[in-house]
Residue, then its C-alpha position, 0 to 999 in steps of 0.5 A: m838411754n838410747y842404747y842403739n845410738e850409744i852402740k853405733n857411736k862407739i862402733m863409729d869411734d872405733e872404726l875411725y880410731s883403727k885408721v889413725k891409731e895403729y899402735s893401740k887400735e887392738r886394745h881400743k877395739v877390745i875395750t870398745y867391744f866390752e863396753i858395747g857388750k855391757l850396753l847390749n846386756e843392759a838393753g836386753g834386760k830392758y827390751g828382751d833378747n830380740i834387741i840384738d837381732e833388731y840392732s844388728k839389722k840396723l848396724v849392718l845397713e848403716v855401718g857394715r856387714k861385720y856388725n851382724k847378729r853373731t858379732l853382737f852376740r859375741m860382744r855380749q858374751f864377752y862382757n858377761l864372761f870377762n866382767d866376772e871377778k874370777v877372770s883376770t883383768l889382763w885381757t885388755q892386753l890381748t886382741w879381739s882375735h885372741i879373746r874369741l878363742l877363749f869363749g867356752l872355757s872355764y874361768a881357771s883355764i881362761n886366766y891361764y891362757i891369758q897369762v901365757s899369751i902375754d908372757n910368751h907374746l903368743s900370736v893368735r895362731e900360737l894360742d890356738y895351737r896350745l888350745k888344741l893341744k889342751e895345754y892347761e888340761r895337761l897340768s897337774d891338779e896341784t899346779k892348777n890349785k897354785l894358779v887359782i890361789k896365785d901361789n908361786t910356781g916352781v921349776i917343775d910345776l908347769v911341766k905338762n903331762p903327757i909331754i907332746i913330741k912331734n913325730s915329724n918322720n912318722y916313725n912306727k918303732i920308737s927307740e930312745h935314740i929316735l925319741q931324742r932325735l925327735i926332741l932335738e929336731d924341734i927343741a923349741s917346742f919341747l922347751k915350751e912343753l916344760g914351761n918357762g925359762f928353759t934353755f938347751i945346753d947339750s945332748e948326750y952330755k958326758i960325765k965321768i963317775g969313777n972310771k966310767y963315762n956316763y951320758i945325760d940324755l939332755l942337759l938343760y938350764n932354767i934361767k928363771f929358777k937358776c938351776y940345771v935340769v937333767i932329762e932322761l928318756k925312757i921308752v918303757p914304763l917308769s921303774s925305780n932303776h930310772t929314779g936311781q940313775i937320774q938321781k946319780y946324774m943330778n948329784y954329779v951336776d950339783k957337785n961338779i957343775k953347779t955354782i954356789e949361787e945356783n939352786k939344786t939340780v932338777g930331774i925329769i924322767i920322760c917315759k912311756k908309762n908313768n908309775n905314781y908309786v915309784i915317784e911317791y916313794c922316791s927319796d928325792d922330791r926334785i925328781i918328777s916323771r912325765e909320759y910322752q905322747l907322739i903326734 
């Protein structure tokens, strides 16, 4: 096989395709680069690693400057990484610009970001932002294991820890009121930190327990799991008082707001510092706690 001619023909075909097939040109490019990566890998095994340098010099002269040594190396790296059975085949739905951001990551995190990109229609910039915030690394070990074995994830599994909150006004001193304000100023980003399917209902949601009014910091609803989500904000370390408080609010929602078709309410305590023992010995496994981090 003349590997160089085969590679050049695929490149020329992709160049032509990209001009006449706007709708699917990115997918065509990704598949073409994968096939070229395979050819480069085979040619390297037969003629040595210097073959990339040799081919790139000829392609730059005959096709264009973008097919330099670095680009060909990326194509071979792309094939070697995504040819592995550990990596999801859904990568064909991403663009080349998306895929380049995933080089160097673990197999598990690559699969996570592929799925997140597809589910949320992430742009390259949005994916890059999530990578910089180390979104996958902030998932619990239990959730990561579920993703590896492709087990079903629940409403609280994809809630990150810590939860990133933008301190857009650069507050030096944080109160619960200010923390709430920062969340509401960019509620869309906050909901993404929690996972999929979360929608905002209200802040300072008023409920009456006995003769006293109480206020839920944030009341959300998860469309995917059909349940209400109570959020309580604490700027101090987690304590058993906090779990008791949110459990009371959750029980109220279940008794007075939830319908019979909906699932039981979930509670998330966002605090300054976690306390695993408080959660471990909490009698309600629907309650989780997460630390917050201001950026």
